[in-house]
Structures are given as C-alpha cells and as structure tokens.
C-alpha positions as CSV (number, residue, x, y, z in Angstrom):
1,M,112.6,-5.3,-107.6
2,D,109.2,-5.1,-106.1
3,I,106.2,-6.3,-108.1
4,V,103.0,-4.8,-107.1
5,K,100.0,-6.6,-108.0
6,P,96.9,-5.7,-108.9
7,K,93.9,-5.7,-106.3
8,T,90.9,-4.8,-108.9
9,K,90.1,-8.3,-109.6
10,T,89.9,-9.6,-105.5
11,K,87.3,-6.7,-105.5
12,N,85.2,-8.0,-108.1
13,T,85.4,-11.4,-107.1
14,K,83.8,-10.6,-103.7
15,L,81.2,-8.3,-105.4
16,V,80.1,-11.4,-107.5
17,A,80.0,-13.3,-104.3
18,G,78.0,-10.8,-102.3
19,I,75.1,-11.0,-105.1
20,A,74.9,-14.3,-105.7
21,G,74.4,-15.2,-101.9
22,A,71.8,-12.5,-101.8
23,I,70.0,-14.0,-105.0
24,L,70.3,-17.6,-103.7
25,V,68.8,-16.4,-100.2
26,T,65.6,-14.4,-102.5
27,V,65.0,-17.2,-104.7
28,A,65.5,-19.8,-100.9
29,L,62.8,-17.2,-99.0
30,L,60.3,-17.1,-102.5
31,W,60.4,-21.0,-102.5
32,A,59.6,-21.4,-99.2
33,T,57.1,-19.0,-99.0
34,M,55.2,-20.7,-102.1
35,T,55.7,-23.8,-100.6
36,S,54.1,-23.1,-97.0
37,N,51.3,-20.3,-98.1
38,E,50.2,-21.8,-101.2
39,Y,51.3,-25.3,-101.9
40,R,50.7,-27.3,-98.4
41,K,48.8,-30.6,-99.5
42,I,46.3,-33.0,-97.8
43,H,44.4,-35.4,-98.8
44,R,41.0,-35.9,-99.0
45,N,39.9,-38.5,-97.1
46,D,42.0,-37.1,-93.9
47,I,39.4,-34.3,-93.7
48,L,35.6,-34.0,-93.2
49,I,33.9,-31.5,-94.9
50,G,30.5,-30.1,-94.5
51,K,28.3,-27.8,-96.7
52,V,26.3,-24.9,-95.6
53,Q,22.2,-25.1,-95.6
54,R,19.4,-22.9,-95.0
55,G,15.9,-24.2,-93.0
56,D,14.7,-24.3,-89.3
57,L,17.5,-24.9,-86.8
58,Q,16.2,-26.2,-83.3
59,V,19.0,-24.8,-80.6
60,E,19.4,-27.5,-78.1
61,I,21.9,-28.1,-75.3
62,T,23.2,-31.5,-74.6
63,G,23.7,-33.6,-71.1
64,Y,24.4,-36.7,-68.8
65,G,23.3,-38.0,-65.9
66,V,20.9,-40.2,-64.0
67,L,17.8,-41.3,-63.2
68,R,16.4,-40.1,-59.6
69,S,13.1,-41.2,-57.4
70,D,10.8,-38.1,-56.9
71,K,9.9,-40.1,-53.6
72,Q,12.4,-41.6,-51.8
73,K,12.9,-42.8,-48.3
74,L,15.9,-42.7,-45.9
75,L,16.0,-45.7,-43.2
76,T,18.7,-44.9,-39.7
77,A,18.8,-46.3,-36.7
78,L,17.0,-45.8,-34.3
79,T,19.1,-47.9,-31.3
80,A,23.1,-48.7,-31.1
81,A,22.9,-52.2,-32.7
82,T,25.3,-54.7,-34.9
83,V,24.5,-56.3,-38.1
84,E,23.5,-59.3,-37.7
85,E,22.7,-60.3,-41.2
86,V,22.3,-58.4,-44.8
87,V,19.1,-59.7,-46.8
88,L,19.3,-57.5,-49.8
89,K,22.0,-55.6,-51.7
90,P,21.8,-52.7,-53.5
91,G,19.7,-52.7,-57.1
92,A,17.3,-55.1,-55.1
93,T,13.5,-54.6,-56.2
94,V,11.5,-54.3,-52.9
95,T,8.1,-54.1,-51.1
96,T,6.8,-52.2,-48.6
97,D,7.3,-55.3,-46.1
98,S,10.9,-56.5,-47.8
99,I,13.3,-57.3,-45.2
100,L,17.2,-55.6,-45.9
101,L,18.6,-56.1,-42.7
102,K,18.5,-57.8,-39.5
103,L,20.6,-56.0,-36.6
104,S,20.6,-56.8,-33.1
105,N,21.2,-55.5,-29.4
106,P,20.7,-57.9,-26.3
107,E,20.7,-54.7,-23.9
108,L,17.5,-53.6,-25.6
109,M,16.0,-57.0,-25.7
110,Q,16.7,-57.1,-21.8
111,E,15.1,-53.7,-22.0
112,L,12.1,-54.9,-23.3
113,E,11.8,-58.0,-20.8
114,R,11.7,-55.4,-17.6
115,S,9.5,-53.2,-19.6
116,A,7.1,-56.1,-20.1
117,M,7.2,-56.8,-16.4
118,A,6.8,-53.5,-15.1
119,V,3.3,-53.6,-17.0
120,A,2.3,-56.7,-16.0
121,K,3.4,-55.6,-12.4
122,E,1.4,-52.8,-12.2
123,K,-1.9,-54.2,-14.1
124,A,-1.6,-56.9,-11.0
125,N,-1.8,-53.8,-8.7
126,L,-5.1,-52.1,-10.5
127,R,-6.9,-55.8,-10.4
128,R,-5.9,-55.6,-6.8
129,L,-7.0,-52.1,-5.6
130,R,-10.3,-52.9,-7.6
131,L,-11.1,-55.7,-5.3
132,A,-9.9,-54.0,-2.2
133,N,-12.0,-50.8,-3.2
134,K,-15.1,-53.4,-3.5
135,R,-14.5,-54.8,-0.6
136,L,-14.5,-51.7,1.1
137,L,-17.8,-50.3,-0.6
138,L,-19.4,-53.5,0.2
139,T,-18.8,-53.4,4.0
140,E,-20.1,-49.8,3.8
141,S,-23.1,-50.7,1.7
142,A,-23.8,-53.3,4.6
143,E,-23.6,-50.7,6.8
144,L,-26.1,-48.6,4.9
145,S,-28.5,-51.7,5.0
146,N,-28.3,-52.1,8.6
147,L,-29.1,-48.3,9.2
148,T,-31.6,-48.6,6.7
149,A,-33.2,-51.9,9.0
150,L,-32.8,-50.1,12.3
151,H,-34.6,-46.6,10.9
152,K,-37.4,-49.0,9.6
153,K,-38.1,-50.6,12.7
154,A,-37.6,-46.8,14.6
155,K,-40.3,-46.1,12.2
156,L,-42.8,-49.1,13.1
157,K,-42.2,-48.0,16.8
158,R,-42.8,-44.4,16.8
159,D,-46.3,-45.1,14.6
160,A,-47.4,-47.5,17.3
161,E,-46.9,-45.6,19.9
162,E,-48.5,-42.5,18.2
163,S,-52.3,-44.4,18.5
164,L,-50.9,-45.2,21.9
165,V,-49.7,-41.8,23.4
166,E,-52.8,-40.3,23.1
167,N,-54.7,-42.8,25.0
168,G,-52.6,-42.3,28.0
169,I,-51.0,-45.8,27.3
170,V,-47.4,-44.5,26.6
171,S,-45.9,-41.2,27.8
172,K,-44.8,-38.4,25.9
173,L,-41.5,-39.5,27.0
174,T,-41.3,-42.7,25.9
175,Y,-42.6,-41.1,22.2
176,Q,-40.5,-38.5,21.9
177,T,-37.3,-40.7,22.5
178,S,-38.8,-43.0,19.6
179,V,-38.9,-39.7,17.8
180,L,-35.3,-39.0,18.0
181,E,-34.0,-42.7,17.7
182,Q,-36.3,-42.3,14.2
183,E,-34.9,-39.1,13.1
184,Q,-31.5,-39.5,14.5
185,L,-31.5,-43.4,12.1
186,A,-32.1,-40.9,9.3
187,E,-29.8,-38.7,9.9
188,S,-27.2,-41.6,10.0
189,I,-28.5,-43.3,6.3
190,T,-28.2,-39.8,4.6
191,I,-24.6,-39.9,6.2
192,Q,-24.3,-43.0,5.3
193,Q,-25.1,-43.0,1.2
194,E,-22.9,-39.5,1.2
195,R,-19.9,-41.8,2.5
196,I,-20.7,-44.5,-0.2
197,A,-21.0,-41.8,-2.6
198,Q,-17.6,-40.1,-1.7
199,L,-15.8,-43.6,-1.4
200,K,-17.1,-44.6,-5.1
201,L,-15.7,-40.8,-6.2
202,V,-12.3,-42.1,-4.4
203,N,-12.2,-45.4,-5.8
204,D,-12.3,-43.8,-9.2
205,E,-10.0,-41.4,-8.8
206,A,-7.5,-43.9,-7.4
207,I,-8.3,-46.5,-10.3
208,T,-8.1,-43.7,-13.0
209,I,-4.2,-42.6,-11.2
210,Q,-3.1,-46.4,-11.3
211,E,-4.3,-46.6,-15.1
212,G,-2.3,-43.5,-15.7
213,E,0.8,-44.9,-14.3
214,I,0.0,-48.3,-16.5
215,S,-0.4,-46.1,-19.6
216,Q,2.9,-44.6,-19.3
217,I,4.8,-47.8,-18.7
218,E,3.1,-49.2,-21.8
219,A,4.2,-46.0,-24.0
220,L,7.5,-46.8,-22.6
221,H,7.5,-50.3,-23.5
222,Q,5.9,-49.9,-27.0
223,S,8.4,-47.5,-27.0
224,I,11.0,-49.9,-26.7
225,Q,8.9,-52.5,-28.9
226,H,9.1,-50.2,-31.5
227,R,13.4,-49.8,-31.1
228,V,13.2,-54.1,-31.3
229,D,10.9,-53.8,-34.2
230,K,13.0,-51.3,-36.2
231,L,16.1,-54.2,-35.4
232,T,14.8,-56.2,-38.6
233,V,15.0,-53.3,-41.1
234,R,12.3,-52.8,-44.0
235,A,12.2,-51.2,-47.2
236,G,8.8,-49.2,-46.1
237,I,8.0,-48.5,-49.9
238,D,7.9,-50.1,-52.8
239,G,10.7,-49.2,-54.9
240,V,14.9,-50.1,-55.7
241,L,17.0,-50.4,-53.0
242,Q,19.7,-48.0,-54.3
243,R,22.2,-47.5,-51.1
244,L,23.2,-49.6,-48.6
245,P,26.0,-48.4,-46.9
246,V,26.6,-51.0,-44.0
247,E,28.2,-54.0,-44.0
248,L,28.2,-57.4,-42.0
249,G,29.0,-57.1,-38.5
250,Q,29.1,-53.3,-38.7
251,S,28.5,-51.7,-35.3
252,I,25.4,-48.8,-35.9
253,L,25.3,-45.7,-33.8
254,P,21.6,-44.6,-33.5
255,G,20.9,-41.8,-36.3
256,Q,23.2,-43.4,-38.7
257,E,22.0,-44.6,-42.3
258,L,21.4,-48.0,-43.0
259,A,19.9,-48.0,-46.6
260,L,18.1,-45.3,-49.1
261,I,15.1,-46.7,-51.1
262,G,14.0,-45.0,-54.0
263,S,10.4,-45.5,-55.6
264,D,10.6,-46.3,-59.3
265,D,7.0,-45.0,-60.0
266,D,8.0,-41.6,-60.2
267,L,11.1,-40.7,-61.6
268,L,13.0,-38.1,-62.9
269,A,16.3,-36.8,-64.7
270,L,18.9,-35.2,-62.9
271,I,20.8,-33.7,-66.0
272,K,24.1,-32.3,-65.6
273,I,25.0,-29.3,-68.3
274,S,27.8,-27.2,-68.7
275,Q,27.9,-23.7,-66.5
276,A,28.4,-21.9,-69.6
277,E,25.4,-23.4,-71.1
278,A,22.9,-23.1,-68.5
279,E,22.2,-19.8,-68.7
280,N,20.3,-20.2,-71.7
281,V,18.0,-23.0,-70.0
282,Q,14.8,-22.1,-68.3
283,V,12.1,-24.0,-66.8
284,G,9.1,-25.5,-68.7
285,H,11.4,-25.8,-72.0
286,E,11.0,-29.4,-73.4
287,A,14.0,-32.1,-73.5
288,V,14.4,-35.6,-74.6
289,V,16.0,-38.3,-72.4
290,K,17.7,-41.5,-73.9
291,I,17.3,-44.3,-71.9
292,R,19.1,-47.1,-73.2
293,R,17.0,-47.7,-76.5
294,D,14.2,-45.2,-76.1
295,Q,13.5,-41.5,-76.5
296,I,11.4,-40.2,-73.9
297,T,9.8,-36.5,-73.8
298,G,9.9,-34.5,-70.5
299,T,10.1,-30.6,-69.5
300,V,12.4,-28.8,-67.2
301,S,11.1,-28.4,-64.0
302,R,13.8,-27.1,-61.7
303,I,17.3,-25.9,-62.2
304,T,19.8,-25.7,-59.1
305,P,21.8,-22.9,-58.3
306,E,24.8,-24.8,-57.4
307,V,27.8,-25.0,-59.3
308,Q,30.0,-28.2,-59.0
309,D,32.8,-28.7,-61.5
310,G,31.6,-26.5,-64.1
311,T,28.0,-27.8,-64.3
312,I,24.6,-27.2,-62.9
313,E,22.2,-29.7,-62.7
314,V,18.7,-29.5,-64.5
315,E,15.7,-31.9,-63.0
316,V,13.8,-33.2,-66.1
317,K,10.2,-34.5,-65.2
318,F,8.5,-37.0,-68.0
319,T,5.4,-36.4,-69.6
320,Q,5.5,-39.6,-71.4
321,K,5.6,-43.0,-69.6
322,L,8.9,-44.6,-68.9
323,N,9.7,-48.0,-70.2
324,D,10.4,-50.9,-68.4
325,A,14.2,-50.8,-68.1
326,A,14.0,-47.0,-65.8
327,R,14.8,-47.4,-62.7
328,P,17.1,-45.2,-59.9
329,E,20.5,-44.3,-60.9
330,L,20.4,-45.2,-64.5
331,S,22.6,-43.4,-66.4
332,V,21.0,-41.7,-69.0
333,D,21.8,-38.5,-71.9
334,A,19.7,-35.8,-72.6
335,V,18.8,-32.9,-75.0
336,I,17.5,-29.7,-74.1
337,Y,15.8,-27.6,-76.5
338,T,16.0,-23.8,-75.6
339,A,14.7,-22.2,-79.0
340,E,14.1,-22.5,-82.3
341,L,16.0,-20.6,-85.1
342,N,13.6,-20.0,-88.6
343,D,15.3,-19.4,-91.8
344,V,19.2,-19.4,-90.8
345,Y,22.4,-20.4,-92.7
346,Y,24.3,-23.3,-90.6
347,L,26.6,-25.5,-90.6
348,E,27.8,-29.1,-89.1
349,R,30.2,-27.7,-86.3
350,P,33.7,-27.6,-86.8
351,V,35.9,-28.8,-84.3
352,N,37.0,-26.1,-81.7
353,V,34.2,-24.0,-82.9
354,R,31.8,-22.1,-80.0
355,S,28.9,-19.8,-80.2
356,H,29.0,-16.7,-81.0
357,S,32.6,-16.8,-82.0
358,S,34.7,-15.7,-85.1
359,K,37.3,-18.6,-86.4
360,P,39.0,-18.6,-89.8
361,I,37.5,-22.0,-91.6
362,Y,39.1,-23.8,-94.7
363,K,36.9,-22.9,-97.7
364,L,36.8,-25.0,-100.6
365,S,36.7,-24.0,-104.1
366,Q,34.2,-25.1,-106.3
367,D,36.3,-27.7,-108.2
368,D,37.4,-29.2,-104.3
369,Q,41.0,-28.6,-105.1
370,I,42.0,-25.5,-103.4
371,A,40.8,-24.7,-99.5
372,Q,40.8,-21.3,-99.0
373,L,41.3,-19.4,-95.4
374,T,37.7,-17.6,-94.6
375,T,36.6,-16.1,-91.2
376,L,33.4,-16.9,-90.5
377,K,30.9,-15.8,-87.8
378,F,28.9,-17.8,-85.6
379,G,25.5,-17.5,-83.5
380,E,23.6,-19.8,-81.5
381,A,24.8,-23.8,-81.4
382,A,22.6,-26.5,-81.8
383,G,23.7,-29.6,-81.2
384,R,26.1,-30.9,-83.8
385,Y,25.5,-27.7,-85.9
386,I,26.1,-24.0,-85.7
387,E,24.4,-20.7,-87.1
388,I,26.7,-18.7,-89.0
389,T,25.5,-15.7,-89.2
390,N,28.4,-13.8,-91.6
391,G,31.1,-14.7,-93.9
392,A,29.2,-17.9,-95.9
393,E,26.5,-18.5,-98.6
394,L,24.0,-21.2,-99.0
395,D,25.8,-24.7,-100.3
396,D,29.6,-23.4,-99.4
397,T,31.7,-26.4,-98.3
398,F,34.1,-26.3,-95.6
399,I,36.5,-28.1,-93.8
400,L,35.5,-29.0,-90.5
401,T,38.4,-31.1,-89.3
402,D,40.9,-29.9,-86.9
403,M,43.6,-27.8,-89.1
404,S,45.7,-26.2,-86.1
405,S,48.7,-27.8,-88.1
406,F,48.1,-25.6,-91.1
407,K,48.4,-22.3,-88.9
408,G,50.0,-20.0,-91.8
409,S,48.7,-21.4,-94.9
410,N,46.1,-19.0,-96.5
411,K,46.0,-21.8,-99.2
412,I,46.3,-25.8,-99.3
413,N,45.6,-27.8,-102.0
414,I,43.1,-31.1,-101.6
415,T,44.4,-34.3,-103.0
416,N,42.5,-37.4,-103.8
C-alpha cells in the first residue's frame, strides 16, 4: 500500500529560509552603510586643521632660481691652441688681470718671429731709402751751387764789358756773348731749382710708400702679437669665474668658449615659476628673494616668453643692497606679489586644492567631534593661504590633510 507524503511543510520551510536570508542581507547592508558613511574614525593627531579667517590677503607666487650677473663676459679662443695650464677654477673671485688659463701654439710663435723680422727688414729699407735720397739731393744741390757760382762770374764779366763796349775796347759780339752766357746760366739755375724741388717731392712720396708698407707689416705683427697675448687668458672684468669648460691638455679651436665671467656688482635673480601662474605676473610687481638667511626686495623687470619644462623665467632686479653672500649662480627662492585682496575670507590651503576651483572639504562641528563633508569654492591663492569665495563662515574649522582615503564617507568621527 502506497503512502502519500504531505508537501506543505517543505514549502513553508523554504519560505521561512528565504525571508530570513533577505533580512540578513538587509541588516548587513544597513550595517555596512552606517559603518562607511557615519562611523569611520580618524585620530586627531593624524590630521591638520585650519580655521577660516577674514582680512587682507596678499596674493603671491613662489618660485626658485639663481642669481645671474647683469654684466657678463664670454671669453673665446682667437686661434687654435692647447691648454697648457689651468690657473683658476669655477667659483674663483677674479679681477681684470687675473690669469685663468695658459695656452700654447708653437706655430703662432714662429709666425710672430717672422713678422717681427719682416718689420725690422722694412724699417732698414726705409733708412736705406732716406740715405739714398739724401745723397742724391746733395748731388743736385752741389750742381745748383756750381751753376750759381758760374752765373755770378758771368754777371761780373758782363758788367765789366758793358762799360768797355761803349768805349770800343770790347766788341759788341763779345759783349753779346757774355750776355747770352749769363742768361743761359740763369735759366739753368731755374731748371736746377725746379729739379731739386721735384726730387724732394719724389723722395717724400717714396718714403711715404715705404712707411705705408711698414704700417701694414706692423699691423700684421700687432695682430699676431695680440693673438699670442691672448694665449694667456685673463678675466677682463672683476667678478666671479662662472664657467670654465676646458681641461688641461685639451685642443682648442678658434671661437671655442674658454670661460664665462660674471660681475658680482650688478646681480639680478632669474626665477622660474609655473606656466599656469605666469599669466598673473607683470613687469613692476614687487618680489622678495631669499639669499641665504636674508630677504632682499626687488621688482620684476622682465618676463621671458619661452616655456621650458612647464616653467617661465622671470627676471628680478634688486632695489636693496645685496649682502656679501650674494654671488653669481647661487640658488635662491623668491616670492612675487601679484595682487592684494581686501576684506576676504581665507584659509590655509588644503592639500590638492587649486585656485579658482571647487572641492569637498571636511568641516568640523563645534565640538570638534564630527567632520561633515562640505563643498567650498576657492578664489586666489596666496602662498600658504587661499581665498574662500563661498561655503564657509568666519571661524569655521576644516581638515587640511589629504582625505582621499575616506572617499564615499560624508561624515567621520574625530577621536582623541
């Protein structure tokens, strides 16, 4: 005989189990929600807090850079050479006559000797020319003296015959011959004088030409001498040796850089700031440059248009006397003041907050036990502070620490 089993009990058991499971899931979800949103905790010593203040705020941009000489001197090689001795190294204080390097070029020294010999030879030729001209001029002058003497003698003869011809003692032919002889001698004297004058002009021109040849050779010699002198490399100005990109024994080509000298009397600061902040900087803005322990004031004098590695270079000229520690290529920090905000709310800048943005920040309750997520709108950044344009009141307290690990939690408990 078959026995029929009742099915009602089995169905009721499955229904109860399903309801119980749903209840457990709901309870678990509620517990997880309460734990994640309202009961997550953080210790007070693990956070930084800041209080909203009200007042005037000076907008500033920070940067870093180096001191650079406004007056620099770049030394280059005039001729091929070899570094024979390195006298000074970068960082050394130099004067105008300080020797930095000693170079050598044997071929240039031989060329200098040949040019000196050429100058001496041409000067000797000039002395020889002057002696020859003087000898020729003396010869011509002697001829003039001889003609002058003959002319005087002919004149005396003519004068004597002039009184005798009237008495018939001397014939007219003889007298006319004497007159002609005197006139010929007078004409010869005139010609000789002109010849001597022309000879002097020719001699002077020859000497001028020879002196021109000497000047050219001397100029060449001085040029070679100048190149030889430059084998001893001197600073040329007072300042600091900033760069010396050569080594002992190195071969140098004409035009190659030997050294860079920077004057330490007219230093300025070259400050790098981020490209995003550069649009707020203008020529004339005040700046403070930190040089070692001193704060030196200055003004922005130039802004370079080129962007390098996301930064722009700003030139700051000092309006205050620099201290003795200031020297070219010294690393410095700077603050540039771009604007002044009057009667605004501001807060120490929370982590990862940028100017002119909105971001949720945890606001502490009055008893500092609960932190509630609140959205703040920020304005201008001013160094360690940032302007608040909406979402906060005076004396409100906010967590400044990075709270990204609490993402999804609208409230957190602050434990002591």
